[in-house]
C-alpha positions in Angstrom: 149.6 171.6 112.9 152.4 173.6 113.8 153.8 177.1 113.2 156.5 177.8 110.8 158.8 180.5 110.6 158.9 182.9 107.4 162.3 185.0 106.6 163.8 185.8 103.4 167.3 184.7 102.0 168.7 188.3 101.9 168.0 191.2 104.3 167.4 193.4 101.5 165.5 191.3 98.8 161.9 193.3 98.9 161.4 196.9 96.7 159.7 198.6 99.0 158.2 201.7 99.9 157.0 203.5 103.2 153.5 205.4 104.1 154.6 208.4 105.9 151.7 210.5 107.7 149.1 208.9 105.0 150.9 209.7 102.4 153.6 207.7 100.3 156.5 209.6 100.0 157.3 208.4 96.6 157.2 209.8 92.9 154.8 208.9 90.4 157.6 206.4 88.5 157.9 204.7 92.0 154.5 204.1 92.0 154.9 202.5 88.4 157.9 200.6 89.5 156.1 199.2 92.5 152.5 198.4 90.3 154.7 197.1 87.2 156.1 194.7 89.9 152.7 193.4 91.4 151.9 189.8 89.8 148.6 187.5 89.3 149.3 184.6 90.8 146.5 182.6 89.5 146.8 183.2 85.9 149.2 181.3 84.0 152.2 183.3 83.0 151.6 185.4 86.1 151.2 189.1 84.4 151.7 192.1 85.8 148.3 193.5 87.1 149.0 197.3 86.4 147.1 200.3 86.6 144.7 200.7 88.2 145.3 197.8 90.7 148.5 197.3 92.9 149.4 200.4 95.2 147.7 203.5 94.9 148.4 207.0 96.6 145.0 206.3 97.9 146.5 204.7 100.7 145.2 201.0 99.7 146.9 198.3 98.4 145.3 196.1 96.1 146.2 192.0 96.2 145.6 190.4 93.5 142.8 188.1 93.8 142.6 188.4 97.6 141.3 192.3 97.9 142.0 195.4 99.4 144.5 196.2 102.2 144.3 199.6 104.3 147.8 201.2 104.5 148.3 203.3 107.8 151.3 205.6 108.7 154.4 204.2 108.9 153.3 200.7 107.1 155.5 199.8 104.5 154.5 197.5 101.1 157.1 195.4 100.0 157.2 193.3 96.6 159.3 190.0 96.4 161.0 189.0 93.6 158.1 186.7 92.3 155.6 190.0 92.3 153.9 188.9 95.6 152.8 192.3 97.5 153.0 192.2 101.1 151.8 195.1 104.2 153.9 195.2 106.7 152.9 197.2 109.4 154.3 200.5 111.4 155.1 198.2 114.6 156.5 195.4 113.1 159.0 197.6 111.2 159.6 199.7 114.3 160.1 197.1 116.8 160.6 193.3 114.3 163.4 191.9 112.4 163.0 193.7 109.5 166.3 195.8 107.9 165.2 198.6 105.8 166.5 201.8 104.2 
């Protein structure tokens, strides 16, 4: 087996929030947007998982059918156009090929 490359077709195709100093810098409406976008990839019709799952202001991201990830200061959480959440580390954001606002 060999490793592969992975990227997006557009530089700004992910809806995302940043996690600064241990707190997301977003309003409750931003959390609602993010959580309403996260989909269950194993259930027919791929329904939104909604509250209380998804992204919480408690510093955890729930990845459907996989579990919880801790969000650290400087990390970004993005959701692709299919409703899949991604945690991108602060180091990757700062030194990687990511473009963000």
